[in-house]
N, C-alpha and C positions, 0 to 999 in steps of 0.2 A: 859312650857318646855324650852322656850328661857332663862328664868332666871336661871334655873338649868344648862343649857349648858354653859351660860356665867360664872356661879359660878365655874363649874368644869374646864372650859377653863383657868381661872386664875391660877389654880393649875397645869394643864398639860402644859400650855404654857412654864413655866419656866423649866419643865423637858425636853420638846422638845428642848427648846433653849439651855440649857447647855449640854445635852447628845447627841443631833443630830446636831443642827445648828452650834453651836460654834466649835465642832471638825471639821465639814465639812469646815467651813470658814477658820480655821487654815490650814487645808490640802490644800484648794483651793489657799490660799495666798502663801503657800510654793511651790506648783507646778507651780503657775503663775510666781513666782520669778525664779524658776529652769528653766522652759521652755523658758521664755522670756528674762531673764537677765543673769543668770549664764551659761546656755548652750551656747556654742560657736561652737560646732561641732568638736572641736579638742582635747578635754579632757585636756586642759590646766587649771590649777587650779582645778584639779579633786577632791580635798578634799570636796568642797562644792557640787560638782556634786553627790558624793557618799552619803553625808549627806542628802541633800534635796531629791535626788532620792530614797534613802533607806526609808526615812519617807513616801514618796509618795507611794512606792510599798507596804509597810507595811499597810498603811491605805486601799489601794485597796484590798489587800488580806482579810482584815477584812470585807470589804463591800461585796466581793464575797462570803465569808463564810456566812454572814448574809443573803444574797439573796438566796443562796443555801438552807439554813435552812428554809427560808420562803417558797421556792418552794416545799420542801419536806413536810412541815406542811400543806400547802394549797392544794397540789395536782393539779388537773386539773383546779381548780378555779384560780390558779396563772396565767394561760394562758388565761383565759376568763374574767377576771375582768377588770374594767375600768382603773386600775393602771398598766396595761400591758406595756404601752408606757414608763412609768417611770421606770419600772423594766428593760426594754430593755436599757434605757439610763444609768441606774446604771451599768449594765454589760458592755455596750459599753465603757463608760467613763473609767471604771476600766481597761478594756482590753487595751485600747489605751494608758493609762498612763503607765501600766506595759510594753507594747511593746516599747514605747518611751524610757523608762528608761533602759530596757535591751539592746536596740539598742545603746544607749549612752555608757553604761558600757562596752559592748562587742566590741564596735566600729565596728559593723558588717554590717553596711549599709552606703550608701552615706549620706552626710549631707542633701541633698534635700529630700531623703526618710524619714529621721528622722524628718525633719521639717514638712513634710506632715502628718506624724503620730501624731506629737506634736500638729499640728493645729487642727486635728480631736479631740484629747483628750481635748484640752482647749475649743473647741466649745461645746462639750457635758458637760463639767464641768460648763460652763456658763449657759447652759440650766438647769442643776440641781440647780444652784444658784437661777435662776428665780423660780424654783419649791419651793424652801425653802422660798421664799418671801410670800408664801401663809399664813404663820403663823402670819404675822404682819397685824394688822387691816387696816392700810392705803393702803397697797398694795394687800391685798387678793382679793378684788373685781376686780382689774385690771388683775391679773394673771388668775382668773377664766374666765373673759371675753375673754382674749386672747386664753385660752384653748378651750373655746366653739366656738370661731370664726374659729380656726384652724380645729376643728372637723367638723364644718358645711362646711368648704371649701372643704372637701374631695369629697363630692358629686358633687359640682360645678366643681372641678378640673377634675374629671372623665369625665363629660359631655363636658367640654372644650377640653380635650385631644381627645375625640372621634370626635368632630367637626373639630379639626385640622387635624386628620388623614383623615377624609372625604375629606376635601379640598386638602390636600397633595396628596391623591390618585387620585382625579380628575385632578389636575395639572400634575401629573406624566403621566397619560394617554394622556393628551393633548400634552405633550412635545414629546411623541412618541419615 
């Protein structure tokens, strides 16, 4: 089975690389340049803002359409599968990119608010970039390991949070 999987992976790797990873990387670089270098909060030199922002919004609309189609095709399984967190990150990153771009184009929010939305967008895009590193053999084991550690930390974090609340409640009562 391992030999057949490796044989098929040689074929599918390049399809995933050129049809998914490469377009995402181009979009990621464009939005990274747009949000980090070109965006200045004042719409000066707006030609590049419109170009890079428009490309970013177009890519995000395509991703949202693909996610919506996937949601309709899979039904309830879309919300119960192990890939739910990645689906949420897809929607969140696209939503924040569109919100940041619309706020910039419409000049409808303060620069501080725009930068906060932009920082959330770029944070989720970085997480998606780590997700795509799973397709490369040298990085796939590390990404899998980080994912499993984060999943296992959920139970520990819950117990830790309960312990913190217990001590906080006890100290609150002592404080009187």
